All heavy atoms as TSV, in Angstrom:
chain	resi	resn	atom	element	x	y	z
A	1	MET	N	N	-18.013	-5.355	-23.066
A	1	MET	CA	C	-17.554	-6.697	-22.793
A	1	MET	C	C	-17.155	-6.835	-21.326
A	1	MET	O	O	-17.485	-7.827	-20.693
A	1	MET	CB	C	-16.377	-7.040	-23.682
A	1	MET	CG	C	-15.926	-8.452	-23.527
A	1	MET	SD	S	-14.841	-8.861	-24.891
A	1	MET	CE	C	-13.608	-9.750	-24.047
A	2	ALA	N	N	-16.442	-5.852	-20.764
A	2	ALA	CA	C	-16.031	-5.927	-19.362
A	2	ALA	C	C	-17.242	-5.904	-18.442
A	2	ALA	O	O	-17.243	-6.560	-17.405
A	2	ALA	CB	C	-15.086	-4.784	-19.030
A	3	ALA	N	N	-18.267	-5.159	-18.800
A	3	ALA	CA	C	-19.466	-5.088	-17.968
A	3	ALA	C	C	-20.165	-6.443	-17.903
A	3	ALA	O	O	-20.757	-6.792	-16.884
A	3	ALA	CB	C	-20.418	-4.021	-18.498
A	4	ALA	N	N	-20.075	-7.205	-18.945
A	4	ALA	CA	C	-20.709	-8.520	-18.961
A	4	ALA	C	C	-19.983	-9.485	-18.022
A	4	ALA	O	O	-20.581	-10.423	-17.515
A	4	ALA	CB	C	-20.721	-9.076	-20.372
A	5	ALA	N	N	-18.695	-9.239	-17.762
A	5	ALA	CA	C	-17.921	-10.119	-16.890
A	5	ALA	C	C	-18.322	-9.953	-15.427
A	5	ALA	O	O	-18.162	-10.864	-14.635
A	5	ALA	CB	C	-16.432	-9.843	-17.052
A	6	VAL	N	N	-18.828	-8.785	-15.061
A	6	VAL	CA	C	-19.248	-8.535	-13.684
A	6	VAL	C	C	-20.764	-8.657	-13.623
A	6	VAL	O	O	-21.497	-7.742	-13.962
A	6	VAL	CB	C	-18.801	-7.133	-13.215
A	6	VAL	CG1	C	-19.231	-6.901	-11.780
A	6	VAL	CG2	C	-17.306	-6.970	-13.365
A	7	ARG	N	N	-21.230	-9.774	-13.177
A	7	ARG	CA	C	-22.666	-10.037	-13.156
A	7	ARG	C	C	-23.324	-9.589	-11.869
A	7	ARG	O	O	-24.467	-9.208	-11.854
A	7	ARG	CB	C	-22.927	-11.516	-13.402
A	7	ARG	CG	C	-22.375	-11.973	-14.736
A	7	ARG	CD	C	-23.055	-13.218	-15.214
A	7	ARG	NE	N	-22.446	-13.705	-16.423
A	7	ARG	CZ	C	-22.772	-13.317	-17.641
A	7	ARG	NH1	N	-23.708	-12.424	-17.815
A	7	ARG	NH2	N	-22.178	-13.821	-18.696
A	8	LYS	N	N	-22.608	-9.652	-10.760
A	8	LYS	CA	C	-23.172	-9.209	-9.490
A	8	LYS	C	C	-22.043	-8.611	-8.648
A	8	LYS	O	O	-20.878	-8.979	-8.812
A	8	LYS	CB	C	-23.843	-10.359	-8.758
A	8	LYS	CG	C	-22.921	-11.505	-8.405
A	8	LYS	CD	C	-23.679	-12.613	-7.711
A	8	LYS	CE	C	-22.723	-13.760	-7.390
A	8	LYS	NZ	N	-23.389	-14.825	-6.694
A	9	PRO	N	N	-22.360	-7.702	-7.760
A	9	PRO	CA	C	-21.317	-7.098	-6.933
A	9	PRO	C	C	-20.708	-8.121	-5.974
A	9	PRO	O	O	-21.335	-9.129	-5.637
A	9	PRO	CB	C	-22.046	-5.990	-6.173
A	9	PRO	CG	C	-23.493	-6.342	-6.255
A	9	PRO	CD	C	-23.678	-7.157	-7.493
A	10	LEU	N	N	-19.489	-7.844	-5.540
A	10	LEU	CA	C	-18.828	-8.723	-4.591
A	10	LEU	C	C	-19.507	-8.656	-3.231
A	10	LEU	O	O	-20.044	-7.612	-2.846
A	10	LEU	CB	C	-17.359	-8.330	-4.448
A	10	LEU	CG	C	-16.513	-8.442	-5.707
A	10	LEU	CD1	C	-15.125	-7.876	-5.459
A	10	LEU	CD2	C	-16.429	-9.882	-6.166
A	11	ALA	N	N	-19.460	-9.739	-2.508
A	11	ALA	CA	C	-20.043	-9.768	-1.173
A	11	ALA	C	C	-19.180	-8.951	-0.225
A	11	ALA	O	O	-17.966	-8.917	-0.346
A	11	ALA	CB	C	-20.143	-11.205	-0.682
A	12	GLY	N	N	-19.799	-8.270	0.687
A	12	GLY	CA	C	-19.068	-7.487	1.671
A	12	GLY	C	C	-19.939	-6.391	2.230
A	12	GLY	O	O	-21.116	-6.255	1.859
A	13	PRO	N	N	-19.374	-5.601	3.138
A	13	PRO	CA	C	-20.170	-4.529	3.737
A	13	PRO	C	C	-20.524	-3.467	2.700
A	13	PRO	O	O	-19.796	-3.277	1.723
A	13	PRO	CB	C	-19.263	-3.972	4.829
A	13	PRO	CG	C	-17.889	-4.366	4.435
A	13	PRO	CD	C	-18.027	-5.644	3.660
A	14	PRO	N	N	-21.620	-2.760	2.911
A	14	PRO	CA	C	-22.053	-1.762	1.936
A	14	PRO	C	C	-21.215	-0.488	1.949
A	14	PRO	O	O	-21.330	0.337	1.062
A	14	PRO	CB	C	-23.496	-1.458	2.361
A	14	PRO	CG	C	-23.518	-1.773	3.815
A	14	PRO	CD	C	-22.561	-2.912	3.998
A	15	HIS	N	N	-20.351	-0.326	2.940
A	15	HIS	CA	C	-19.525	0.874	3.034
A	15	HIS	C	C	-18.173	0.519	3.639
A	15	HIS	O	O	-17.995	-0.542	4.219
A	15	HIS	CB	C	-20.227	1.939	3.883
A	15	HIS	CG	C	-20.658	1.441	5.227
A	15	HIS	ND1	N	-19.800	1.307	6.283
A	15	HIS	CD2	C	-21.846	0.981	5.664
A	15	HIS	CE1	C	-20.448	0.827	7.327
A	15	HIS	NE2	N	-21.701	0.601	6.970
A	16	SER	N	N	-17.236	1.428	3.520
A	16	SER	CA	C	-15.903	1.200	4.069
A	16	SER	C	C	-15.911	1.332	5.581
A	16	SER	O	O	-16.614	2.178	6.136
A	16	SER	CB	C	-14.921	2.215	3.493
A	16	SER	OG	O	-14.847	2.086	2.104
A	17	ALA	N	N	-15.122	0.535	6.240
A	17	ALA	CA	C	-14.971	0.624	7.687
A	17	ALA	C	C	-13.918	1.688	8.004
A	17	ALA	O	O	-13.117	2.071	7.147
A	17	ALA	CB	C	-14.553	-0.723	8.253
A	18	LEU	N	N	-13.918	2.176	9.218
A	18	LEU	CA	C	-12.980	3.218	9.626
A	18	LEU	C	C	-11.540	2.784	9.421
A	18	LEU	O	O	-10.709	3.580	8.958
A	18	LEU	CB	C	-13.222	3.605	11.088
A	18	LEU	CG	C	-12.273	4.658	11.654
A	18	LEU	CD1	C	-12.359	5.947	10.853
A	18	LEU	CD2	C	-12.550	4.903	13.121
A	19	ASP	N	N	-11.214	1.543	9.722
A	19	ASP	CA	C	-9.830	1.097	9.555
A	19	ASP	C	C	-9.403	1.109	8.089
A	19	ASP	O	O	-8.242	1.376	7.773
A	19	ASP	CB	C	-9.593	-0.269	10.195
A	19	ASP	CG	C	-10.375	-1.380	9.530
A	19	ASP	OD1	O	-11.533	-1.147	9.145
A	19	ASP	OD2	O	-9.828	-2.491	9.405
A	20	ASP	N	N	-10.334	0.865	7.170
A	20	ASP	CA	C	-10.021	0.952	5.740
A	20	ASP	C	C	-9.698	2.386	5.342
A	20	ASP	O	O	-8.767	2.637	4.564
A	20	ASP	CB	C	-11.186	0.438	4.899
A	20	ASP	CG	C	-11.454	-1.035	5.121
A	20	ASP	OD1	O	-10.491	-1.790	5.378
A	20	ASP	OD2	O	-12.625	-1.431	5.039
A	21	LEU	N	N	-10.459	3.334	5.865
A	21	LEU	CA	C	-10.210	4.747	5.568
A	21	LEU	C	C	-8.877	5.201	6.144
A	21	LEU	O	O	-8.128	5.940	5.494
A	21	LEU	CB	C	-11.350	5.612	6.099
A	21	LEU	CG	C	-12.716	5.346	5.476
A	21	LEU	CD1	C	-13.798	6.154	6.187
A	21	LEU	CD2	C	-12.695	5.672	4.004
A	22	LEU	N	N	-8.569	4.759	7.352
A	22	LEU	CA	C	-7.281	5.117	7.962
A	22	LEU	C	C	-6.116	4.489	7.202
A	22	LEU	O	O	-5.070	5.135	7.026
A	22	LEU	CB	C	-7.265	4.694	9.431
A	22	LEU	CG	C	-8.232	5.438	10.336
A	22	LEU	CD1	C	-8.216	4.848	11.735
A	22	LEU	CD2	C	-7.934	6.926	10.376
A	23	ASP	N	N	-6.269	3.256	6.737
A	23	ASP	CA	C	-5.228	2.617	5.920
A	23	ASP	C	C	-4.990	3.401	4.634
A	23	ASP	O	O	-3.846	3.608	4.222
A	23	ASP	CB	C	-5.618	1.181	5.572
A	23	ASP	CG	C	-5.513	0.237	6.752
A	23	ASP	OD1	O	-4.878	0.596	7.764
A	23	ASP	OD2	O	-6.091	-0.864	6.660
A	24	ALA	N	N	-6.055	3.845	3.999
A	24	ALA	CA	C	-5.925	4.615	2.762
A	24	ALA	C	C	-5.243	5.952	3.019
A	24	ALA	O	O	-4.392	6.395	2.233
A	24	ALA	CB	C	-7.301	4.839	2.139
A	25	ALA	N	N	-5.589	6.607	4.119
A	25	ALA	CA	C	-4.956	7.882	4.459
A	25	ALA	C	C	-3.465	7.695	4.743
A	25	ALA	O	O	-2.635	8.494	4.290
A	25	ALA	CB	C	-5.656	8.517	5.660
A	26	ALA	N	N	-3.117	6.642	5.463
A	26	ALA	CA	C	-1.709	6.369	5.756
A	26	ALA	C	C	-0.931	6.060	4.477
A	26	ALA	O	O	0.202	6.522	4.296
A	26	ALA	CB	C	-1.587	5.217	6.742
A	27	ALA	N	N	-1.532	5.314	3.569
A	27	ALA	CA	C	-0.873	4.996	2.303
A	27	ALA	C	C	-0.670	6.245	1.459
A	27	ALA	O	O	0.391	6.432	0.852
A	27	ALA	CB	C	-1.688	3.961	1.531
A	28	ALA	N	N	-1.653	7.126	1.439
A	28	ALA	CA	C	-1.535	8.375	0.671
A	28	ALA	C	C	-0.455	9.271	1.268
A	28	ALA	O	O	0.345	9.866	0.533
A	28	ALA	CB	C	-2.872	9.101	0.641
A	29	TRP	N	N	-0.404	9.374	2.601
A	29	TRP	CA	C	0.611	10.204	3.261
A	29	TRP	C	C	2.004	9.656	2.973
A	29	TRP	O	O	2.918	10.403	2.636
A	29	TRP	CB	C	0.349	10.250	4.763
A	29	TRP	CG	C	1.348	11.078	5.498
A	29	TRP	CD1	C	1.303	12.425	5.699
A	29	TRP	CD2	C	2.561	10.621	6.107
A	29	TRP	NE1	N	2.408	12.822	6.407
A	29	TRP	CE2	C	3.204	11.732	6.671
A	29	TRP	CE3	C	3.160	9.373	6.239
A	29	TRP	CZ2	C	4.407	11.641	7.346
A	29	TRP	CZ3	C	4.362	9.278	6.914
A	29	TRP	CH2	C	4.970	10.400	7.459
A	30	THR	N	N	2.165	8.332	3.066
A	30	THR	CA	C	3.464	7.714	2.821
A	30	THR	C	C	3.897	7.920	1.372
A	30	THR	O	O	5.056	8.231	1.100
A	30	THR	CB	C	3.423	6.212	3.161
A	30	THR	OG1	O	3.031	6.076	4.529
A	30	THR	CG2	C	4.767	5.558	2.944
A	31	ALA	N	N	2.969	7.763	0.438
A	31	ALA	CA	C	3.291	7.975	-0.980
A	31	ALA	C	C	3.721	9.409	-1.228
A	31	ALA	O	O	4.681	9.662	-1.970
A	31	ALA	CB	C	2.082	7.628	-1.843
A	32	ARG	N	N	3.057	10.351	-0.592
A	32	ARG	CA	C	3.423	11.767	-0.749
A	32	ARG	C	C	4.827	12.019	-0.198
A	32	ARG	O	O	5.627	12.717	-0.824
A	32	ARG	CB	C	2.405	12.644	-0.046
A	32	ARG	CG	C	2.649	14.102	-0.234
A	32	ARG	CD	C	1.557	14.932	0.404
A	32	ARG	NE	N	1.848	16.337	0.215
A	32	ARG	CZ	C	1.236	17.300	0.845
A	32	ARG	NH1	N	0.268	17.033	1.684
A	32	ARG	NH2	N	1.561	18.552	0.633
A	33	GLN	N	N	5.134	11.456	0.966
A	33	GLN	CA	C	6.472	11.600	1.551
A	33	GLN	C	C	7.527	10.967	0.643
A	33	GLN	O	O	8.604	11.522	0.445
A	33	GLN	CB	C	6.524	10.936	2.931
A	33	GLN	CG	C	5.688	11.623	3.978
A	33	GLN	CD	C	6.206	13.006	4.308
A	33	GLN	OE1	O	5.706	14.006	3.832
A	33	GLN	NE2	N	7.234	13.054	5.112
A	34	PHE	N	N	7.208	9.811	0.084
A	34	PHE	CA	C	8.142	9.098	-0.790
A	34	PHE	C	C	8.446	9.913	-2.044
A	34	PHE	O	O	9.597	10.085	-2.421
A	34	PHE	CB	C	7.559	7.730	-1.157
A	34	PHE	CG	C	8.509	6.844	-1.900
A	34	PHE	CD1	C	9.473	6.128	-1.227
A	34	PHE	CD2	C	8.431	6.722	-3.277
A	34	PHE	CE1	C	10.353	5.302	-1.904
A	34	PHE	CE2	C	9.305	5.909	-3.972
A	34	PHE	CZ	C	10.275	5.199	-3.278
A	35	VAL	N	N	7.404	10.427	-2.687
A	35	VAL	CA	C	7.576	11.198	-3.922
A	35	VAL	C	C	8.342	12.488	-3.661
A	35	VAL	O	O	9.169	12.911	-4.469
A	35	VAL	CB	C	6.197	11.491	-4.572
A	35	VAL	CG1	C	6.313	12.492	-5.693
A	35	VAL	CG2	C	5.590	10.196	-5.088
A	36	ALA	N	N	8.109	13.108	-2.499
A	36	ALA	CA	C	8.785	14.363	-2.158
A	36	ALA	C	C	10.231	14.139	-1.720
A	36	ALA	O	O	10.976	15.107	-1.543
A	36	ALA	CB	C	8.012	15.076	-1.054
A	37	GLY	N	N	10.633	12.887	-1.529
A	37	GLY	CA	C	11.999	12.596	-1.119
A	37	GLY	C	C	12.219	12.714	0.379
A	37	GLY	O	O	13.352	12.770	0.832
A	38	HIS	N	N	11.149	12.752	1.165
A	38	HIS	CA	C	11.248	12.894	2.615
A	38	HIS	C	C	11.009	11.585	3.355
A	38	HIS	O	O	10.951	11.576	4.580
A	38	HIS	CB	C	10.237	13.930	3.123
A	38	HIS	CG	C	10.394	15.273	2.496
A	38	HIS	ND1	N	11.555	15.998	2.549
A	38	HIS	CD2	C	9.524	16.021	1.788
A	38	HIS	CE1	C	11.396	17.140	1.913
A	38	HIS	NE2	N	10.169	17.176	1.427
A	39	ALA	N	N	10.857	10.488	2.646
A	39	ALA	CA	C	10.545	9.208	3.279
A	39	ALA	C	C	11.792	8.596	3.903
A	39	ALA	O	O	12.897	8.757	3.399
A	39	ALA	CB	C	9.960	8.244	2.252
A	40	ALA	N	N	11.595	7.928	5.015
A	40	ALA	CA	C	12.670	7.189	5.666
A	40	ALA	C	C	12.343	5.709	5.564
A	40	ALA	O	O	11.188	5.303	5.667
A	40	ALA	CB	C	12.781	7.607	7.129
A	41	HIS	N	N	13.371	4.904	5.359
A	41	HIS	CA	C	13.203	3.454	5.266
A	41	HIS	C	C	13.600	2.823	6.595
A	41	HIS	O	O	14.720	3.000	7.054
A	41	HIS	CB	C	14.068	2.866	4.138
A	41	HIS	CG	C	13.636	3.312	2.785
A	41	HIS	ND1	N	12.766	2.572	2.021
A	41	HIS	CD2	C	13.924	4.409	2.072
A	41	HIS	CE1	C	12.545	3.198	0.882
A	41	HIS	NE2	N	13.242	4.314	0.888
A	42	ILE	N	N	12.677	2.100	7.194
A	42	ILE	CA	C	12.945	1.382	8.434
A	42	ILE	C	C	13.109	-0.092	8.070
A	42	ILE	O	O	12.347	-0.633	7.287
A	42	ILE	CB	C	11.770	1.556	9.421
A	42	ILE	CG1	C	11.596	3.023	9.761
A	42	ILE	CG2	C	11.990	0.727	10.672
A	42	ILE	CD1	C	10.373	3.303	10.604
A	43	GLY	N	N	14.088	-0.732	8.646
A	43	GLY	CA	C	14.313	-2.143	8.363
A	43	GLY	C	C	15.505	-2.364	7.458
A	43	GLY	O	O	15.708	-3.458	6.956
A	44	THR	N	N	16.303	-1.327	7.267
A	44	THR	CA	C	17.506	-1.482	6.457
A	44	THR	C	C	18.699	-1.697	7.380
A	44	THR	O	O	18.736	-1.211	8.500
A	44	THR	CB	C	17.760	-0.234	5.589
A	44	THR	OG1	O	17.951	0.899	6.431
A	44	THR	CG2	C	16.609	0.025	4.652
A	45	ALA	N	N	19.672	-2.423	6.923
A	45	ALA	CA	C	20.903	-2.651	7.677
A	45	ALA	C	C	22.045	-1.979	6.925
A	45	ALA	O	O	22.377	-2.380	5.813
A	45	ALA	CB	C	21.157	-4.136	7.846
A	46	ALA	N	N	22.578	-0.918	7.509
A	46	ALA	CA	C	23.693	-0.167	6.901
A	46	ALA	C	C	23.335	0.302	5.492
A	46	ALA	O	O	24.145	0.250	4.577
A	46	ALA	CB	C	24.961	-1.014	6.896
A	47	GLY	N	N	22.086	0.746	5.323
A	47	GLY	CA	C	21.654	1.257	4.033
A	47	GLY	C	C	21.265	0.193	3.024
A	47	GLY	O	O	20.877	0.500	1.909
A	48	HIS	N	N	21.384	-1.077	3.397
A	48	HIS	CA	C	21.045	-2.174	2.488
A	48	HIS	C	C	19.597	-2.594	2.704
A	48	HIS	O	O	19.192	-2.907	3.817
A	48	HIS	CB	C	21.961	-3.371	2.727
A	48	HIS	CG	C	21.603	-4.583	1.919
A	48	HIS	ND1	N	21.830	-4.655	0.557
A	48	HIS	CD2	C	21.012	-5.740	2.267
A	48	HIS	CE1	C	21.386	-5.821	0.113
A	48	HIS	NE2	N	20.886	-6.493	1.131
A	49	VAL	N	N	18.820	-2.601	1.641
A	49	VAL	CA	C	17.424	-3.023	1.701
A	49	VAL	C	C	17.347	-4.476	1.244
A	49	VAL	O	O	17.792	-4.822	0.148
A	49	VAL	CB	C	16.538	-2.130	0.805
A	49	VAL	CG1	C	15.114	-2.641	0.802
A	49	VAL	CG2	C	16.591	-0.694	1.269
A	50	ARG	N	N	16.784	-5.329	2.091
A	50	ARG	CA	C	16.624	-6.741	1.749
A	50	ARG	C	C	15.554	-6.887	0.670
A	50	ARG	O	O	14.509	-6.248	0.724
A	50	ARG	CB	C	16.224	-7.509	2.995
A	50	ARG	CG	C	16.160	-8.981	2.792
A	50	ARG	CD	C	15.907	-9.679	4.108
A	50	ARG	NE	N	15.430	-11.018	3.824
A	50	ARG	CZ	C	14.670	-11.702	4.615
A	50	ARG	NH1	N	14.286	-11.214	5.766
A	50	ARG	NH2	N	14.276	-12.910	4.279
A	51	ILE	N	N	15.803	-7.726	-0.308
A	51	ILE	CA	C	14.884	-7.978	-1.421
A	51	ILE	C	C	14.326	-9.392	-1.273
A	51	ILE	O	O	15.081	-10.342	-1.028
A	51	ILE	CB	C	15.609	-7.837	-2.779
A	51	ILE	CG1	C	16.284	-6.467	-2.898
A	51	ILE	CG2	C	14.662	-8.089	-3.938
A	51	ILE	CD1	C	15.334	-5.293	-2.880
A	52	ASP	N	N	13.002	-9.546	-1.424
A	52	ASP	CA	C	12.402	-10.872	-1.303
A	52	ASP	C	C	12.568	-11.664	-2.596
A	52	ASP	O	O	13.164	-11.191	-3.565
A	52	ASP	CB	C	10.932	-10.782	-0.870
A	52	ASP	CG	C	10.013	-10.253	-1.955
A	52	ASP	OD1	O	10.481	-9.949	-3.069
A	52	ASP	OD2	O	8.809	-10.153	-1.687
A	53	ASP	N	N	12.059	-12.881	-2.611
A	53	ASP	CA	C	12.213	-13.770	-3.769
A	53	ASP	C	C	11.551	-13.232	-5.029
A	53	ASP	O	O	11.959	-13.561	-6.138
A	53	ASP	CB	C	11.650	-15.156	-3.454
A	53	ASP	CG	C	12.440	-15.871	-2.370
A	53	ASP	OD1	O	13.629	-15.524	-2.170
A	53	ASP	OD2	O	11.873	-16.761	-1.716
A	54	ALA	N	N	10.511	-12.395	-4.871
A	54	ALA	CA	C	9.820	-11.823	-6.022
A	54	ALA	C	C	10.479	-10.535	-6.514
A	54	ALA	O	O	10.062	-9.960	-7.504
A	54	ALA	CB	C	8.358	-11.559	-5.678
A	55	GLY	N	N	11.501	-10.050	-5.788
A	55	GLY	CA	C	12.204	-8.842	-6.204
A	55	GLY	C	C	11.685	-7.561	-5.563
A	55	GLY	O	O	12.082	-6.470	-5.955
A	56	TYR	N	N	10.814	-7.687	-4.550
A	56	TYR	CA	C	10.265	-6.512	-3.880
A	56	TYR	C	C	11.088	-6.159	-2.652
A	56	TYR	O	O	11.557	-7.064	-1.936
A	56	TYR	CB	C	8.813	-6.751	-3.455
A	56	TYR	CG	C	7.869	-6.890	-4.620
A	56	TYR	CD1	C	7.357	-8.129	-4.977
A	56	TYR	CD2	C	7.501	-5.773	-5.372
A	56	TYR	CE1	C	6.491	-8.257	-6.048
A	56	TYR	CE2	C	6.641	-5.900	-6.439
A	56	TYR	CZ	C	6.142	-7.141	-6.779
A	56	TYR	OH	O	5.292	-7.260	-7.845
A	57	PRO	N	N	11.283	-4.868	-2.366
A	57	PRO	CA	C	12.051	-4.483	-1.184
A	57	PRO	C	C	11.285	-4.812	0.094
A	57	PRO	O	O	10.076	-4.627	0.180
A	57	PRO	CB	C	12.238	-2.972	-1.345
A	57	PRO	CG	C	11.130	-2.537	-2.242
A	57	PRO	CD	C	10.828	-3.703	-3.130
A	58	MET	N	N	12.005	-5.314	1.086
A	58	MET	CA	C	11.420	-5.672	2.366
A	58	MET	C	C	11.783	-4.589	3.382
A	58	MET	O	O	12.741	-4.723	4.135
A	58	MET	CB	C	11.929	-7.046	2.821
A	58	MET	CG	C	11.596	-8.159	1.853
A	58	MET	SD	S	9.836	-8.363	1.608
A	58	MET	CE	C	9.312	-8.891	3.182
A	59	THR	N	N	11.067	-3.498	3.346
A	59	THR	CA	C	11.325	-2.373	4.240
A	59	THR	C	C	10.029	-1.652	4.530
A	59	THR	O	O	9.058	-1.794	3.788
A	59	THR	CB	C	12.356	-1.414	3.630
A	59	THR	OG1	O	12.644	-0.378	4.543
A	59	THR	CG2	C	11.880	-0.820	2.330
A	60	ILE	N	N	10.018	-0.914	5.600
A	60	ILE	CA	C	8.868	-0.078	5.942
A	60	ILE	C	C	9.240	1.351	5.595
A	60	ILE	O	O	10.296	1.837	5.984
A	60	ILE	CB	C	8.508	-0.206	7.429
A	60	ILE	CG1	C	8.110	-1.640	7.748
A	60	ILE	CG2	C	7.392	0.769	7.804
A	60	ILE	CD1	C	7.945	-1.922	9.228
A	61	VAL	N	N	8.385	2.039	4.882
A	61	VAL	CA	C	8.646	3.428	4.484
A	61	VAL	C	C	7.733	4.329	5.297
A	61	VAL	O	O	6.532	4.142	5.328
A	61	VAL	CB	C	8.397	3.637	2.982
A	61	VAL	CG1	C	8.663	5.075	2.582
A	61	VAL	CG2	C	9.242	2.685	2.167
A	62	VAL	N	N	8.349	5.303	5.980
A	62	VAL	CA	C	7.561	6.271	6.754
A	62	VAL	C	C	7.962	7.679	6.382
A	62	VAL	O	O	9.010	7.929	5.894
A	62	VAL	CB	C	7.729	6.076	8.278
A	62	VAL	CG1	C	7.114	4.755	8.692
A	62	VAL	CG2	C	9.166	6.134	8.692
């Protein structure tokens, strides 16, 4: 049933661009640091992380 919903591939380049690969590598590195407990949060004020209207933290994790 799911295969019937996808009738043709999405329009776009036939391969990933270098910036897409670098974004994926940065996301994987950050996730690994976060899970290991070594991540630092940038954008916090006195340890307080601002939360947006949808409930997501507004901080940069490195």
